[in-house]
N, C-alpha and C positions, 0 to 999 in steps of 0.2 A: 753334367753332371761331376764330370772330371776336377769342374773348379772347386768343386764344394766339398772335393776330397781332400783336392792340394791342403784350402785351408783349414780344416780339419786335422790335415796331420802336421799344417807348419804350427797352430794353436795347442795341439796336442805337443808337439816340438816346445814349444815356447814355458809351457805350465811345466812343464819337466824340468826345465834347466833352472826355473826360480824355485821351483823345490830340491831340488839340488845346492840351491844356492842357500836356503832358508834351512839347511843338513851343514852347510860350511861355517854358516855364522854358530853356531851353536855349537860347533868344535871350537872355534874358538874361543866362544866364550867357557869352554871348558878346560883350553887352553890356561885362559887370565886365571879364572880358580886354583889352578896347579902351577902358578908364580913362573910361568911360561910368559910374560906381557910380551917381549921384544920379540918371541918366534910369533905371535898373536899379531901382534901388529904388524909384520914383514908380511904376512897371509895373505892379513885385510887387504893391503897396498896390494899384495899382486892380484887377487880376486877383484877386486876394483878395476886394477889395469884390466885383465882379462873381458870382464865386464861392458869396459867403456869401450875395449875395440871390435867388441862384438856389437853393440848397441849401434856404434857409427860406423858399421862397415859401409863400403871399402876403403872409409877414408885408413891411410895408414898413420898419420900422426896421432901418435902415442899420446903426448903430450898434451894436444889440442884435446884430445877424446878423453880423458881423463878429465881432464879442466871442466869442460861445458858439459859432460853427462853428471859428476861431481856438484855441478854448478844447478844445473836442473832437476836435477834430481833428489838431490843428498836432503833436503830440507833443512839446510844448514843458513842463515842470514848473513853471515858471513863470509862466508867460500866467494864468494864472486866480488866481493871487495877489492878496491885496486889499493895498492902501497908503492906510492913515488918511488922511493929505493930500489924495490923488486923490479918494477915497470923498467928506469932505466938502466937498470943494468941486465936485462932481461929481452928488450929491443933487437929485432937485429937488424942493426944499424947500417950493416952492406945492401942487406935492401930496400931503402929505405928512397926515398923520393930527392932530389936535389936540394939541401938545404933544408931537410927535416930534422936534422939531428943539432942541428947548434939552435934552430927555431924550438923544437921539446925541451932540450936541456935551459933554455934560457927559459922559459918561459914558465916552466917547475921551480926555478930556482931562489924564488920566493915564497915553494910552500916549505910547510912541517914532509919534509922525506919520507918520516916515519907514519904520519896519518894515513888512515886506511879512508880511503871514499867509495862512492857508487864509481860505477864505469859512466851513468849518463852525469853525475855532477863533476871530476874529474874531465870529462869530454865538452862541456861548459864554458868549463874553466881556460880549457887549452884551446878553445874553439877561435878568440879572438885575433890570435898568432901568428894562426896556421891556413896556409893554403887549402882549397877543397882536395889537392888532392893529395898532401901532408895529410892532412883530415882523415880524407877517406885510409889510406894508409893504418896511420895508428887506430880505428875502428879497426880493422880487421886483424892487429896485432896486439889492442889494450889486453887480452885474455892473459899474457903472459903475466901482467903487473898481479895476477891476483892473489888469494889464499889459497885457492887450489891448485894453483899452478905452482905456487912458493912450497906447497906440500910435496906436491908430485916430484919437485926439482930435489925436494932438502932432503923425501923422504923414499920417496920409492927406488930410486936412483943408486943411493948411498946404502942403501938397505940392503938390494941383491948385490950390490960388488963390493961392499966393506964393511957389512954387519954394522950397521949401525944405525942403528934402531931406536933411537931415544925419544923421540918426538921434536914436535918444532914450538917454540917459545916467537911471540911475539911482544914483549915487555917493553918494547917502548913504541908500538903503535894501539892506535885508540882508536871509537867509532861511539859514537852517541854519549862521550864522555868515559868508556868502558876500555878498559885494557883487553886487546883480544884473546881471545880465549885461548890456548895451547891446541894445537892438532896433533893429536895421542889418539891410542888405540879406540878408545872410548869414541870419539870422536869419527871415526874411520868406522868405526861398526854404526856408527846413528846414519850414517851416510849411507854403509850399506843395506842398510832394514830403509832406507826413505822408499819414496811411493815411486816405484816404475812401473813403466808405459809399455809393456812388451809388443814391436810389431805392430804394434796398432789394434791389440785386441783386446778390445773391452777398455774399460776402464783403468786406473792407474791400479798396482795394485798395492792397499796399504800395509804396513810395517806389522810384522809376523803377529805380533800381539794386541794388533786390533781388530786378525781376520776372523770372523762369524767361525 
């Protein structure tokens, strides 16, 4: 009986959390309508950051949490894409296995550094030139080159500390023949309105506009 009560309490808490999130999203829409798009974008980043850290608790890697949750739940096909330019500048080379930096840089030298690729496409292309240890390390760190992480690094932190919140463009990056979509308020709101599976309680929650 105690376990059932505990589960019911957890479910009530989770439901309340997501009901509050819906109210926050409505508030952001109001801010946008009033001409405060920068402020709304900054708050959207803060809400996504908090939601990501909550869902990934006890992990304290904020950038990884943000990226993984937005990729998994945000219903955006472009957030998981990897851009080589972002990847080589974001990888923590000091923790890389011996020879990994040279091997990876050499392997991507012939690639279009701004073209977007899926994780599997890029790993497949790099696999031949890497040792098993180097490949394993890259598989664990490749999220750093994702569009999701680029948004976190370029928007969330500068937005908080420098009030720079004007969106992130990928004008030189293409995927399936199309230039990648700019990451701004509308895209962040779509991520917030994504399908969330709160702590395993029931099926993922559909976006607010699709709920019965």
